[in-house]
C-alpha positions as CSV (number, residue, x, y, z in Angstrom):
1,X,108.5,47.0,57.1
2,X,105.7,49.3,58.1
3,X,105.6,50.4,54.2
4,X,105.6,46.5,53.0
5,X,102.4,46.0,55.5
6,X,100.9,48.9,54.1
7,X,101.1,47.8,50.8
8,X,100.2,44.2,51.4
9,X,97.0,45.5,53.0
10,X,96.4,48.0,49.9
11,X,97.0,45.0,47.4
12,X,94.3,43.0,49.2
13,X,91.9,45.9,49.6
14,X,92.1,46.6,45.9
15,X,91.4,42.7,45.5
16,X,88.7,42.5,47.3
17,X,87.1,45.8,45.8
18,X,87.7,43.9,42.2
19,X,85.9,40.4,43.1
20,X,82.7,42.7,44.7
21,X,82.9,44.9,41.2
22,X,83.2,41.6,39.3
23,X,80.2,40.1,41.5
24,X,77.8,43.0,41.1
25,X,78.6,43.3,36.8
26,X,77.6,39.5,36.7
27,X,74.5,39.7,38.9
28,X,73.4,42.9,36.9
29,X,73.5,40.7,33.8
30,X,71.7,38.1,35.0
31,X,68.8,40.3,36.5
32,X,68.8,42.0,32.9
33,X,68.3,39.0,31.2
34,X,65.0,39.0,29.6
35,X,63.0,36.6,28.2
36,X,60.5,37.6,25.4
37,X,56.8,36.2,24.2
38,X,55.3,35.9,20.9
39,X,52.6,38.6,20.2
40,X,50.6,37.4,17.0
41,X,47.3,35.9,15.2
42,X,46.5,32.3,16.1
43,X,44.1,30.4,14.1
44,X,42.4,27.3,14.5
45,X,39.8,24.7,14.0
46,X,37.9,23.0,16.2
47,X,38.1,19.2,15.6
48,X,35.1,18.0,17.8
49,X,32.4,19.0,15.5
50,X,33.5,17.1,12.2
51,X,34.3,13.9,14.6
52,X,30.2,14.4,15.8
53,X,29.2,14.5,12.7
54,X,30.9,11.2,11.5
55,X,29.4,9.8,15.1
56,X,26.1,11.4,14.3
57,X,24.2,10.9,10.9
58,X,21.7,14.2,12.3
59,X,24.4,16.5,12.7
60,X,27.2,18.8,10.7
61,X,28.8,21.2,11.3
62,X,32.4,23.2,11.2
63,X,33.8,25.9,13.5
64,X,37.1,28.1,13.2
65,X,38.9,29.8,16.0
66,X,40.8,33.2,15.9
67,X,42.5,34.8,18.4
68,X,45.3,38.2,18.6
69,X,47.1,38.6,21.8
70,X,46.9,42.8,23.2
71,X,48.4,42.7,26.1
72,X,50.0,40.1,28.3
73,X,47.2,38.4,29.7
74,X,44.3,39.9,27.4
75,X,43.2,38.2,23.7
76,X,40.7,39.1,21.1
77,X,38.8,35.9,20.4
78,X,36.7,35.3,17.9
79,X,34.8,31.8,16.3
80,X,32.8,31.5,13.0
81,X,31.4,28.5,11.5
82,X,28.6,26.6,9.9
83,X,26.2,24.1,11.7
84,X,23.1,21.9,10.4
85,X,20.9,19.5,13.1
86,X,18.1,17.7,12.5
87,X,15.8,17.9,15.7
88,X,13.4,15.0,16.4
89,X,10.7,15.8,19.2
90,X,7.4,13.9,19.9
91,X,5.3,15.5,17.9
92,X,7.8,17.0,15.1
93,X,10.7,16.6,13.4
94,X,12.6,19.6,12.4
95,X,16.4,21.0,10.6
96,X,18.0,24.2,11.7
97,X,21.0,25.6,9.7
98,X,23.2,28.6,9.2
99,X,26.1,30.4,10.4
100,X,27.3,31.8,13.4
101,X,29.7,34.3,14.5
102,X,31.2,34.9,17.9
103,X,33.5,38.1,18.9
104,X,34.8,39.0,22.4
105,X,37.9,39.0,24.8
106,X,40.1,36.4,26.8
107,X,41.6,36.7,30.0
108,X,44.4,34.3,31.0
109,X,44.6,33.8,34.7
110,X,47.6,31.3,34.5
111,X,51.1,32.4,35.7
112,X,53.5,30.9,33.2
113,X,57.0,30.2,33.7
114,X,59.6,32.0,31.6
115,X,59.0,31.6,28.3
116,X,55.8,29.6,28.5
117,X,52.8,30.4,26.5
118,X,50.3,28.0,28.4
119,X,46.6,29.5,29.2
120,X,44.2,28.7,31.7
121,X,41.4,31.6,30.8
122,X,38.2,32.7,30.9
123,X,36.0,35.0,28.7
124,X,33.2,36.4,27.5
125,X,31.2,36.7,23.6
126,X,28.6,38.0,22.1
127,X,27.3,36.4,19.2
128,X,24.8,36.4,16.5
129,X,23.0,33.6,13.9
130,X,21.7,34.0,10.6
131,X,19.8,30.6,10.0
132,X,16.8,28.6,8.6
133,X,14.3,26.2,10.2
134,X,12.8,23.3,8.3
135,X,9.5,21.7,9.7
136,X,10.2,18.0,7.9
137,X,6.9,16.3,9.8
138,X,4.9,16.7,12.4
139,X,2.0,15.1,14.3
140,X,-1.3,16.6,15.0
141,X,-1.5,16.4,18.9
142,X,-4.7,14.5,19.8
143,X,-4.0,14.1,23.2
144,X,-5.0,10.5,23.2
145,X,-2.9,7.5,22.9
146,X,-5.3,4.9,21.1
147,X,-6.4,7.8,18.6
148,X,-3.2,9.2,17.0
149,X,-3.1,12.3,14.7
150,X,-1.9,12.2,11.2
151,X,1.3,12.8,10.0
152,X,1.9,16.0,8.0
153,X,5.1,15.3,6.1
154,X,5.3,18.4,3.3
155,X,8.4,20.4,4.9
156,X,7.3,24.1,5.8
157,X,10.7,26.4,5.4
158,X,11.2,29.7,7.1
159,X,14.2,31.5,6.1
160,X,16.1,34.7,7.5
161,X,16.0,34.0,11.1
162,X,18.2,35.7,13.4
163,X,19.2,35.2,17.2
164,X,21.4,37.0,19.2
165,X,23.1,35.9,22.7
166,X,26.0,36.1,25.2
167,X,28.3,33.6,26.5
168,X,30.9,33.1,29.4
169,X,33.8,31.2,28.5
170,X,36.1,28.7,30.7
171,X,39.0,26.7,28.8
172,X,42.7,25.9,28.4
173,X,45.2,26.1,26.0
174,X,48.4,24.1,25.8
175,X,51.2,24.7,23.9
176,X,52.5,21.3,22.4
177,X,54.9,22.2,20.1
178,X,56.5,25.6,19.4
179,X,53.4,28.0,18.5
180,X,51.2,24.9,18.2
181,X,48.4,24.6,20.4
182,X,45.6,22.6,21.8
183,X,42.9,23.7,23.6
184,X,39.6,22.8,25.5
185,X,37.0,25.3,26.4
186,X,33.5,25.2,27.8
187,X,30.2,27.8,27.5
188,X,27.4,28.9,29.1
189,X,25.0,30.8,26.8
190,X,22.0,33.4,27.4
191,X,19.8,34.0,24.9
192,X,19.0,37.5,24.3
193,X,16.7,37.5,21.1
194,X,15.5,34.8,19.2
195,X,13.3,34.7,16.0
196,X,10.7,32.0,15.8
197,X,9.0,30.4,12.5
198,X,5.2,30.7,12.9
199,X,3.0,28.6,14.6
200,X,7.0,26.9,15.6
201,X,9.6,27.4,17.9
202,X,13.2,27.6,17.2
203,X,14.2,24.2,18.9
204,X,18.1,24.5,17.8
205,X,20.2,27.4,16.8
206,X,23.6,27.1,14.6
207,X,25.9,28.2,17.3
208,X,24.3,28.3,19.9
209,X,23.0,24.5,20.1
210,X,19.6,23.3,21.9
211,X,17.7,25.9,23.1
212,X,16.2,25.2,26.7
213,X,13.2,26.4,28.0
214,X,14.9,29.1,29.6
215,X,16.5,30.1,26.9
216,X,19.8,29.3,28.0
217,X,22.3,26.7,26.3
218,X,25.7,24.9,26.6
219,X,28.7,24.2,24.2
220,X,32.2,22.9,23.9
221,X,35.0,22.7,21.4
222,X,38.4,20.7,21.1
223,X,40.7,22.9,19.3
224,X,43.9,22.9,17.2
225,X,45.4,26.2,16.5
226,X,48.9,28.1,15.6
227,X,50.2,31.2,15.7
228,X,51.8,33.2,13.4
229,X,53.8,35.2,15.3
230,X,54.2,39.1,14.3
231,X,56.7,40.2,16.6
232,X,57.9,39.7,20.6
233,X,58.0,41.5,23.6
């Protein structure tokens, strides 16, 4: 009888060990599950600029955006495009047109769930623009409202002007479909170097937008982009 009881205890103990071992293997399998995310080149376009061109006849422009993921939360980012803007002041009417290029980094501060790829990012850019300024017309400032100066309508164009500046960027990107993103960003710009035409000030710089007296500026974009995944990890 004692041998029978011992045999039963032995069988029960083996069943407990088997249950523990099975649970441990299942838990290990769950813990070892890996969620991979795509690394690749994301290309897109700022759709706000063509819309602005349709609304405002004095403006035209296009901007392309790109970034490449180098770390979990770090991206190399770039923007490039062209702009043309007619600026009307009290005594002058001028046109600025040219191209611009920007390069820098974005850091994604958003903690995604599992395999999501949304972003709330901050970034930095170094930017440059090559442009020309045309003084379309101007009035001499006589200092009197009763004796207005004559309007000079002969255009004066200055080419091969350059500007260099930095940008601090904040924005979001949301993955609406697989690898397709909608994004919005806002930037604060600080001019480093700006060339002006003779006897006239550059009031607008492609890529920088309106140049304020403090030689700072603001910008925004609304982008649609697609990621070409090269690999996952």
